[in-house]
Phi, psi and omega in degrees: 000154179230137180244174178301314183298317179296318183293325181298333177275323191267347182298139178278113182265156183235029187294327180296333181269357188303313181299320179294315180299320180297319179296317179298319182294325178296315178299316180300318182295325178291319182293327182272354180088358178268068185289347181263017174293142175266117181251120182270167185299334180273006178091355179289129180256121179277121182250133177288177180304307182295324181292315182293322179294317180296316184285329177289331174053229177263137184240167184223145179262131171272066188281157178059037178233274183284351173264354178292151182207162177222114180055042176085002180248120178299140178203123188289348178252005186295334184247038168071023170254150180284170175303138179290134180234161177294333178296321178296313182297322177295322178298319177298313179299313183294339180277357173111001180280144180252347180216160182217135176257126182247093177296137183226133170251149179243316171047237185280004171281350171268122183241141174264130181273168182296335180273004178093352178279172182236151173226160175239139182310124185294321180296325180291317176299320179296322179291319175302317179299319179301318180290317177301318180296325175301318179292316180296322179298337178258015176058038179263133169292133193232125178255126170241143185225188170246104199263289187278351184295340182262011181264131173294335186269357181261129176300123182095356177298136185221339182276068191255112183294341181264010176290163183293163179302320180296318180291330181299327180302311181286324178301314182290326176295316180295318180297315178298316181296318181297313181289334174294318178294311184297311184289331174292317181300321182256015188297332183274355179291150185278196187294348179291341181262130180235133177264137175244128191296317186208185177246240183268074187277119173195186187275002179084358180254129184269015176294344181296341177297331180255328185248352183088164181295151173291119187296325179293317179292325178295324176301323178294320177298315177299321179295319177300314180298321179293318176300316179302308182297313180299315184294310182298314183303325187274359188269335179198165179299314180296322180290340179286346180232002181290147172290133179240145187241131182228145176255163168260204184299112177053026182054027180279130179299314184295334181252022173233300182283119177075007181261129188294339182286341182272131180237122173287132182300149171282128184272072189295330188244024176298139181305138177290348177288338179289133181306133182305133179093343179280147179261155172225032175240133175252158178247134182255131171225163175240156182222109176227051184246134358282141185299325181300327178269310187284321187256319184267325185076012178283334169253124192257355184236150182200147171079202188293338182271356180287133180235350185237109183297334179289343180255010183241136178294155182278001182212175174077032179279190184296322179296319177299313180301313181298319179294323178295319181289325176295324177299319177295319179297311185297322185274328186238302186302315181294344180253014173095004181253109176298152177242131175251120171280087191294339174212139168201161177165176177219123185293148182285113175238029186295335180293337181260352183196117183293345177273354186299318182297316178298323179290321178293320176301317178297319180299310181296315183296316180295317181299315181292325178297312179292324178300315179294321180300322184257013174072035180253157177255113180270128180235104187288143178279134175220116181255006180088352180279119184230027175284185182238017185270355182079161180077100175069033177246088188247007189293137166259339182232141168277109188285342175281317183268348183059044180231160175287133180287000000 
């Protein structure tokens, strides 16, 4: 187990390299045309809203790996993917991606001590660090989150917005302690590292599609996000100015953008070095619309290549997508909050329809085009599944062969 005190001794610091790193960053900023980047003595580069979106570019998810688990214990091979290697991450970089989202579960690796404090398994933190370092070595902007801990359906899930008021007291204490450990452990990393508070946090009931989210449970989600921002900001100098990513209800656009139940946290401890009025909070949403095409594969055609209405969903066309993204722009981007589409994709159903691949290509291309138009960061979902049977087949890479599928 590792505690705050232990980590403060064991963290690998890079202070001796700070002057060199700062010089390199200055040269880099000139070369990229971002001459107004703020470069601090420790090498951390402060990026504005437009700069961070531009530099993150198109992203990819290392899905079903560090968030995978078995009986409440995280394990990167539990869901039939191989051990993560630097060759895979290099393949992702070489394929043109500029950022990578690394979903992480902690579950039963978070332990409560007899004195009421919490620790996180040291070996697990070290493994997360190894993967983050692989991404950093390839100059990838890297998002790490708390992924499976908020699911009612995951063994060991505990960050449950629908838990009782009495249970919420301990949940929030545990959540604060966990993020204090995580953000302290990674506190010296530069601007390439982004923390995401949670994943698809909601009560697990899909009745909200007809009745809307439970307001009491949504209040808990907002409280978690506020705890996350306050806790991370106070742990290190870099964390006081780092970009932080937060979701609304189940990362749903309709229940985040323009929805009164969603509250962006107050950034109480943002570094005073940040220019007044600038934000350093991002908003996370996911996009799998229409679900029949993107998630289930029961509808196999979409977009300009669709020729059979019986194979096309009755909703979620290009106009719908564009309107959803404009909603994100109007509510967040235009107000200084970048938006990350932390997951999107369309499952492979090509075995059932030879036009499916062309339709999926159109879906990905259109989504990225609109994302760029509205200042959003698209991060495609990849769970390692590369079969042709449809349903949960989102792979862009064969992780065993380290090749493009």
